[in-house]
C-alpha positions, 0 to 999 in steps of 0.5 A: 527478550523476556517481558517485564509484565505478564499478559493481562496486566494493566500498566500506566505509561507516558510512552504513547503520548510522548510519541504523539507530542514530538515535533516533526523532525529529521528522525521522522523523515528518516523513518518515513523514507526507510519504511515508506519506501515499500510503496515505491517498491510495489509501484515499481513492480506494478509499473514494470509489469504494466510497461513490460506487458507489450514486450513480453508478448513479443516472440523474442521474449516470453511470447505471452498472450494478454490473458497470460500477462493478466494471470501473471499479475493475478499470481503476483497479487495472490502472493501478496495475499499469502505474504500479508497473512503470514507475515502479518501474523508474525509481525504482531507476535515477533515485532515490527522490526524483525520482519523488516529485513525478512520481507524485503529480502524475499522481495529482493531475491524473487524480483532478481530471479524473475528477470532470469526466468527461462519459462513462463511457469518459472516466471509465475513462481518468482512473481508469486514469491515477489508478491509475498515479500511485498504483501508482508511489508504492508502489514509490518510497515503500516503498523510501525509507521502509524505507531511512530508518527504523531497523531496530528499528522497521521492522516496526511502522512499516511496518505502521502506515504501510500501515494508514494506508490506512484513515485515507483510507478513513474520510476518504473515507467522512466526506467522501461523507456530506456531499458526497452529501447532496442537501440540501447539493449536487445529486446530479449535482454532489456526486460530481464534488466528491468527486474534487476533494477528493482532488486538493486533498489531493494538492496539499497533499502536494506542498508537504510533500515538497519537502525530503525527502532522497534515500535514502543507501542508494540513493546508496551503491549507485549510487556517490555516496559523498560525496552519501550521507555529506553526506545522513546528516550533514544527517539527523543534524544535524536529528535531534540538533539544530544544533551537537550533537556526538553520536558513535555507535560503529558497525561499517562495512559492505562494500557492492557498488556496482551502479549501474542494473540491469535486468530480467535482474538482477531475475529472476536475483535473485528466482528464482535467489538468493532463490527461497523469498523470491520464492514467499513474496512472491507468495503473500502479495501475491496472497492479500491483494490478492484478499481486499481487492479482492473485499470492499472494492470491493463493500462499498457495493453489498452494503450497499444490495442485500442490507441495504437501506442507503440510498446516502446512508448507506453512509459511516456503515458504512464508518467503523467498518469502516475503524477496525478496519482501521487499528487492526489494524496499529497495535496488532499492529505492534509484535509483528512486531518482538518476537514476530517475522515467522515467527509473526505473518505466518502467524497474521494470515493464518490468522485472517483466512481463518477469520473471513471464512469464519465471516462468510460462513456467518452471512451465508448463514444470514441472521443478519446485518443491516447493523450486524452485518455491519459488526461482523463485517467489522471483526473480520475485517479487524482481522487481515486489515489487519495481514496485508496490511500485512505482505505489503508489508513482506515484499517491501520488506525482503527484496530488495537496494537496487539492485532494491528498487523493481522487486521491490516493483512486480513483486510488487505488480503480480502480486498486483493483476493476480490481484486486479483481476478481483475487483471485476468478479466481485463486482459481477456477483455482487451484480447476481444478488442471490443470497446463495449466490453471494456466500458462494462468493466469500467462501469462495474469498478465505478459502481463499487466505488460509489457503493463504498462512498455510501458505506463510508459516509455512514460508518466512518470514524472521526479519527483525525488528530486522535491518538491510537489509544483513544481511537481504540479505547485500549487506554484510559486516561489515568 
């Protein structure tokens, strides 16, 4: 599609404020479900691996060690990094919509094939590809959602969507409780079926996404003015109903058409134009990635090795843990739009770090069993989940539309690369069987969260209830 306006041209448009002025509707809910399902898929994947970990150590399956399971998780995370960087670049050049089906299709195929892997090496290859699909989803989906939903609920909605990761975790836990029951399926079959169920969910989402629109903000930024206006008219018709004549007074904004941009523009924007925001995004993403990858991917191993939980029963403990993680962003999310980012982001990071350190101390003292360990983790991650979700919200809303996908992918990639070693580290720690070493790992993750809280308090941007154009100074009031 040839643009109506060339790069470098300033245009006036009422499309962004019209998007922000829309009342919440069935159309918005459909967009959130169709696009936000990515987080549920990722949670399902993580849950499957965490709950399958003890089963995959069995001689009737792949007979993996704790370190090998940790490496498989690390490979999956590295795949997410590669997918985020590659597809993040493409979504800024080609549009949000074009990437929806490609990234989802890659995930679907790779996950299904993970379940038929004959050897550990082949299994690693499929985990890498599945991770690439999910990593690519993050860049395109988070960009599109932020660009489509009204500014007044962006924080609340962003946290709720990111928190839906834990719906996938709970679903994966419940799924494995049934599939890994040897009275239902043989052990060497159940783990393969578990991956097949993830692929089936991915296929169902393909059908839902087909009618999703391109982001009008992306269209404007690439000079497709008429397409952007036609898209907002279709959206308004769906929101208000056919034949409705609803006119809303909005102020037109001036927008610079950039067209496709490359890494040089990205680096200049991040580190020359917005260096404080870049530091904030890096610190928030690194801290939460290390915390989550260290605790969650070793969750099943800790329950079996230190608390004597049967591999078949690990899912029972994952479900309440996932519930706490989901409820945190859901119940605290509104505060990010009312109390504000500058207070809520550092508060959730600080509480997460302090509570994790306290939990580690109780574990080291031998005062926790499987049930109380799960309760303690649930309290920690009620706040940590909101903190992690706010990190994704921050890197998505604080940078301009022409590089939003790349910005998300870069911060996500750096955070994930730092956190990618955590599953291998904690897998090796669990293999030692020494509680003191596990406590040291907890202390490291806690220190990173507390440091992030300090940085957030100094560098957070008051982005609540403000349009993306206002936040990024890419539009001026006409």
